[in-house]
C-alpha positions, 0 to 999 in steps of 0.5 A: 398121763405123763406121770403114768408114762414115766412110771412105765419107763421106771418099771422097765429100766433101772440101774439094777437091770441096765447098769450100762445106762447109769455108769456114774453115781450122779446118773444113778442118784438122779434116776433114784431121786426122780423115781422116788418123787414120781412114786410119791406123786403116783401113790398120793394120787392113787390114794386120794382123797387123803389129808395126809400120807400118814392117813394111808396106812398105820405107822407111816406105812405109806413109805414101807407098805406100798410097792412100786415096780422099778426095773422089773422089781418091787421096791418100797419108798423106804427101801429105795431111800435106804438101800439106793439113794443113801448109798449114792448120796456122796455125803451131800445132805441136799439130797435129803431135801430133794426127796418130797414127802407130799407134806407141808413140812417137806421141801417143795418138789423141784421144778425139773427132773434131776439130770446127771450133768447138772445134778450138783448145781440142781442139788445146790439150788434145792439147798438154797431154796430150802433155807429160804423156805420158812417152813424149813428154816427161819429166824425168830430173834436169837432163835434159829427154828429148823424143820424136824427133818434137820433133827431126824437126819442130823447125821447127814447134815452134821451141825444143822446150824453150820449147814444153814450158815454155809448157805445163808450166813445172815440167817444163822449168824449169832443165833443163841438157840436152835429149836426143831419145829414139829413136822407138818404132815398135812398134804401140801396140795389139793387131793383129787378133783 
């Protein structure tokens, strides 16, 4: 019920139709992150039972075929990510880790809503949690093993090993090789009752 109420709020108000409510990039970005994650939760719930969001539609259609209403306009997850979130990211790769995909290979859903006033601290926390998550980053001997998301979005992370080292120096210090692990698209929780 709470998710449905929130989807109703997203449906009626957005930065596009009420710009006076979202005056800063941080306000818009917080809104878009919360909307994206709520849409993923809602679509996963509505498609149950599925073992993976990739089961929903051919060709990763979960992200580009399902439409949601945001500010009285239809939008897909792909469009929200590429046209709204990416333009307000402010070159912060932690934003990429704040977007959940309902998959084991995805960072966990953040424990609270993103908020304009605390957004930078929240994104820093998202990044710190990511480097402590062995499904995303781990060290095996001299090898730094990274989730495929770091390879897919290398342009945003820059040098992924350097990015990891900036948050967890001991983890990346002295590594000899980097291996990108396959992304696990299995659903990251129970689907349905």
